[in-house]
C-alpha positions in Angstrom: 67.2 77.5 99.6 69.4 80.2 98.2 69.2 82.0 94.8 72.5 82.1 92.8 72.4 84.8 90.3 74.7 84.8 87.3 76.6 81.7 88.6 78.5 79.2 86.6 77.6 79.7 82.9 76.0 83.1 83.7 72.9 81.2 84.8 70.5 81.9 87.7 69.3 79.1 89.9 68.1 78.0 93.3 70.1 75.5 95.3 70.0 74.2 98.8 71.6 75.9 101.8 72.7 74.3 105.0 70.5 75.4 108.0 73.5 76.3 110.1 74.9 78.4 107.2 71.6 80.4 107.1 72.2 81.5 110.7 75.8 82.5 109.8 74.6 84.5 106.8 72.0 86.3 108.8 74.7 87.4 111.3 77.0 88.4 108.5 74.1 90.5 107.0 73.3 92.2 110.3 77.0 93.1 110.9 78.1 94.2 107.4 74.7 95.4 106.0 75.5 94.5 102.3 73.6 96.3 99.6 73.0 94.7 96.2 75.7 92.2 96.6 75.9 89.8 99.6 79.6 89.4 99.1 80.9 92.7 97.7 84.2 93.9 96.5 86.2 96.9 97.7 83.3 98.9 96.3 80.0 97.9 97.9 78.3 98.5 94.5 80.3 95.6 92.9 80.5 91.9 93.5 83.4 90.2 95.2 86.0 89.5 92.5 86.3 85.8 91.6 90.0 86.0 92.4 89.2 87.1 95.9 86.8 84.2 96.4 89.4 81.8 95.2 92.0 83.3 97.6 89.6 82.9 100.5 89.0 79.3 99.4 92.7 78.5 99.3 93.4 80.1 102.6 90.5 78.1 104.3 91.7 74.9 102.7 95.2 75.4 103.9 94.1 76.3 107.4 91.9 73.2 107.5 94.8 71.0 106.4 93.0 69.9 103.3 95.3 68.7 100.5 92.8 67.0 98.2 91.0 68.8 95.4 92.1 71.7 93.3 90.3 75.0 92.8 87.1 76.4 94.2 85.1 74.7 91.3 85.9 71.4 93.1 83.2 72.4 95.6 80.5 71.9 92.9 81.9 68.5 92.1 82.0 67.5 95.8 78.4 68.9 96.3 77.2 66.8 93.4 78.9 63.6 94.6 77.7 64.0 98.2 74.1 64.6 97.0 74.3 61.5 94.8 75.5 59.5 97.7 72.5 60.7 99.7 70.2 59.3 97.0 69.2 62.4 95.2 67.9 61.7 91.6 70.0 63.1 88.8 67.2 65.3 87.4 66.9 67.2 90.7 70.7 67.5 91.0 70.7 68.9 87.4 68.3 71.6 88.6 70.3 72.4 91.7 73.5 72.7 89.7 71.8 74.8 87.0 72.7 72.6 84.1 70.7 72.7 80.9 71.9 69.3 79.7 71.8 66.1 81.9 75.1 65.0 80.3 76.8 68.0 81.9 75.5 66.9 85.3 76.8 63.4 84.7 80.3 64.8 84.3 80.1 66.1 87.9 79.4 62.8 89.4 82.2 60.9 91.0 81.2 57.6 92.6 83.3 56.6 95.5 84.6 53.1 96.1 82.7 53.0 99.4 79.5 53.8 97.5 80.2 51.0 95.0 80.6 48.5 97.9 77.1 49.2 99.2 75.5 47.6 96.2 74.7 44.0 95.6 74.8 42.1 92.3 71.3 41.6 90.9 72.1 37.9 90.9 72.7 38.0 94.6 69.4 39.8 95.1 67.6 37.2 93.0 69.1 34.3 95.0 68.2 36.0 98.4 64.6 36.3 97.2 64.2 32.5 97.1 
C-alpha cells in the first residue's frame, strides 16, 4: 500500500501499489534521495507542481501511442473501472479512492461492454438450475 497525502479533495488515504512499482520506487529513492516529498519540484522542499505531473503524463501517453482518455485524472477513473472488473466491492473501492460519499465513487465507475457480456440474465440462471 501507499499513503497519498493531500490528494484529490485535499484528503489523505491509503491505496494499493503494484508490486513491480514498489521496486522502481525504491530504486528511485536510493538514486535521488528525496526529502519530505517523494516527487519534489525544483526546490526539494516543495512538491512537484501539478502542471509538471500533467506534462509527464502527456509525454508518456504520447510516447506509448495512447490516444484515448484525457488528462491525468483519467487514471483515477481507469483504476476504479479496472478494480470493479476484478470484482472489488464498491465500499472498498470508495476507501481506496478516498471518497466520503459512495455516490462520488459510483460516478467513477465505467462498465465496459465486455464486462456486460459476462453476465447472464437471472431467468437464464433459473432455467439452468432445473
